[in-house]
Every structure is written in C-alpha cells, then in structure tokens.
C-alpha positions, 0 to 999 in steps of 0.5 A: 610852739614847741622850740627846740635846739638841734646840734650836729657835728659838721658831718650832720650827725648828732654826736653822743656825750663822751664816755671817758669824761672826767669831768662836766664841762667841755672847755673849748680846746680839751677833750675830755668833758662829758660834752666835748663831742659838742664843741664843734656844732651846727646849731638848729633852731627849730619851731614844731621841728621846722626851722623858720617857719612862716605863720599868718595872721590878718591886721588886728587878729589876735591869736593864742600862741602856746609856747614850750621851750623844749631844747635841752639847756638854752634860756630863749629870750623870745621877742617878736618884732614891731608886737607886744607880747601879752601874758594870760597864763605861765606854766599852763596855769592863767595868771589873775589878770593879762600882763602885756609887755613893752614893744618888743620886750622878750619873754624869758623862757627857761628850759622846761617853761611854758608861757600862754601869749597873745598876740595882736597883728600889727600893720601889714608886713613880715616880722620875725619872731626871735630868741635874743642873746641871754648875755647881752645887756641890758639883760631880761627878768626871768619873771614875765617880764618883771624888773625883778632880776635885772642880770643878764642870762648866762648865754651858755646856761649849761657852761658846756657848749658853744653859743649860737649866734644871737638873734636867731628867727624862730618863725616868720610872721606875715601879717596880710590880707582883710584887716580883722580887728579883735579886742584883747581881754580886759579885767580879771581871767578865769581863776584856776579851779584846782588850786587854792586861790593866791589869798588862801595861799598867802595867808595860810600859815605854813606847816613847814619852811625849808631851804634848798641849795643848788651847788657846784663843786669840783677840783678843776678851775676857780673850784681847785682853791679852797678860799674859792669853793663852798664849805660843802664841797671838800666832803662832798667831792670825796663822798662821791668818789671814783668807786660812786661813779662806777670806777670812772673819775669825775671831777665836778659835781651839780648839786641840789640839796637840803640847805638845813644840813649844814654839816661840822667843822672838819675835826682835824683841821677846822680850816678844812671844808665841813664835813658829816653832812647827813643827806645826799646831794646828788640824785638817791632814788632810794631815798627822799630828800624829806621824810615829813611832807604831808598831804595837804599841808601848805609849806613855804621854800626859799631855793638859793643858787650858789653857783655863777650859772643860772638853774631851772628849778622844776618840780613835778605834781605840785606847782608853787606860787612864786612870792620873792626873787632874789628877795624881793617881793613880786607886786603880784605872786605868780603860779609856776612849776618850772623857774629860772633860779638866777645865778649868783653874781659877784660883787665889785672889788671882791674876787669874781671867781670866789663863790663865797663872796657873791650874791647868791640868786635865790627864789621863794615860794608857796605850795600846797601838797594836793591829795591827788599827788600822794606818792613819790616824785621828783625836783631836778634842774630843768637842763639836761646836761646837769639834771642826768649827772645827780642835780636831781632829788627824789620827794615823797608826799606822805598820807595825812594821818602820817602824823609821826612824820611831824615830830622832830626827826633824828639825822639819819646817817650817811648813805653807803656808797653805790 
C-alpha cells in the first residue's frame, strides 16, 4: 500500500510553489510564503493511486500488508477498525519477534517510513482503514506503538499547509465469505542476514560518537526575539543571506548540523548569538558533514530536535539500530532508516515560544558502515518542504585504509558564500 496525499487548488489543479517567496511557511492570510499557493487546498488521500479502494478478506484470513507513507509532509496515524495490527518489519527490516498492538491502536508513520503488518480478519463485516488526527490526544508513539514519546504529533508537520478533516479513510476492508482460520507466527522471526546482530551492535564499543541537531531559525514571528532564538541562529541567518539564495531574500532556515560545532561568543557583544561556526548547516553538495567516517566502523549518534515541530530523520545506505527516544531506552532496539524525530516540548510556566527553555526531542542509535556503501550519500529530513530548502547533509564513508581520518582534525574555515 503506497499511501499519498495529493493537494489541488479549488479548480482541481496542482499548484506550484510561490516563486517570489520570502520565507518558508505560509501562515493563513499571508501571500509571500513559499507554499502560500496551497492555502486553499483540496485533499485527496490515495492508496496505490486510488481514493478509498475496497480490499477483501475472508474471516480468519491473515494478510501481509507492506505499507509506505509516500506523502510529502503528512504524518499518518494508521489504524484499522475492530482489528489489531501485528508488526513484523520496520523499513524493510524484520524485527526479532512479532509485535502486536492493542485493539485499534494505530501505527504512526512519518514521511518515508515503511512497515510490514500482518492483519488477521475478524468477524464478517465492513471495516475502515483510517489515518487519525496526529494532533489529537492521547498522542501516539513514534516507535512501533511503544509508549516512548506520548506527545501528540504535529498535525501540520511541515507547518505550511491547512490540515484535512480527520479521520480520513485510506481503504475499506470487507470481511466476507467462507472462513479461513490462519495462524499468526509465534516465536523468533528470521534474523536479517545483511546486518550485524543486535547483540554485536550493542556490545561493540563505538569508533565514534556524534551529535546532530535539527534547528529552525529566522526573523519572523517568535524567532524575531533574541531571547527566544537558538544561539546558532543569528550567525547562520546572516551567513545565508540574499546572495546565498540567488538574490531573493529568504527569512527562515531549516537546518541540519553537526552539534559538536559550537561556535564562539560574539566578540563585540557577548549577549548576541554565537558566531564563527565551522560547518555548513544547510546542504552543501561539495562538502561532507564529517570527514572521518570509515568503512567497517561502528558509531553511536544522538540526534536532537531543537524546534517545536517534528522532523523525519532519514539516512541513505546504512540503516541504524534505534536504542533511545527522548533519552528513554527501548525495551527492544529497532532497526530503521527513517524515523520521526520528536518535536521539542514547552515546559509548564515557561514562554511556550522560547525554544531555549523547551525540552528537546531526541533519538540515539548505533550504526555500522557496510563495506558495500563506501562513497557519498545523503541524510535529510524526509518532509519534502524541509529537505528542498537545505535540511540535508552529505555524508562520505571512506575506505578502510583511510587511517589519517581517525586523527584529530583542525576545524575547516567557513565555506565562501555561493
């Protein structure tokens, strides 16, 4: 099941982005946002290109559903009326044992995520496969139905479009005909042969420990106040000026950066944001974010979300073994290559617009660089409207004989403006 969301204007046409945009978002009532052409949209949720197809099952029959969230920005909270979803694989990687969610408990899918589900048909009848409101309480976990991140998902993850009316039907399931009682699997599932074992991943000391940050910066709305902006924002905002964007002013940034790159205090006014960061925070096709990733190495990464909206972390080539979400250890680590990075949460009593006083979302994982993946590839936010304006980084895995890359590095000077 390829799940997509198609937007059209009121005339049924798919609109283009606003070529005269000056900022990322498109607050209702404004016309100068990148996606302001989508403000009056019709929504069409499709399954394999069809709105609300009908699928048939016999009572007791077990079907395997391979589901892909191929939308451009929507988080899908997928549930089947009157049934349980049984998870056997995430992002194409079989899990150690089948995990069964509660009755009608949904599986939360960020953009680009895949899941393999087993569904055992119940009594004869008609049931709706739906996506529920991502922002409605009680909120849903980002990890296979586990209660790791109970905060509601941001219904407008991209922050750019009006929201549809939930729930939305993805497919109608008709259970009818002669019963066919099929068993669900029990015990261990087949172990993925192309990956190290979970035990190896956890017991091998990492060759490197890295920290990555997703950050939003700009000069509009809450980000206008210095007290509510991140320390990185001022320097990077000045760096990515109108010349960088090709002569068009652009006043918001969606950044993905090396969090070990801390910058220094402003020499003229220490109260101002930090300056002199050493690495690009937007995509640079000519420069890898790290220059010491070696084939065969094991690494541990922590990715932090310093924004009030979810981002979807996706890395090409090498999947990762997720061990923690928001600092909490998973009972059973999970293989993924795409996962919702939970939004920061305001703290009671603090300014809800001040990102510096919020509790940041985070995920920690282990990864192994397979010999087949030597070379360059990318990681990015899988929300199209974030990725396409720079929330992406190039990575390069070096051959095993690149021992010099293991040595301490001198920070490289900032790259000249485009």
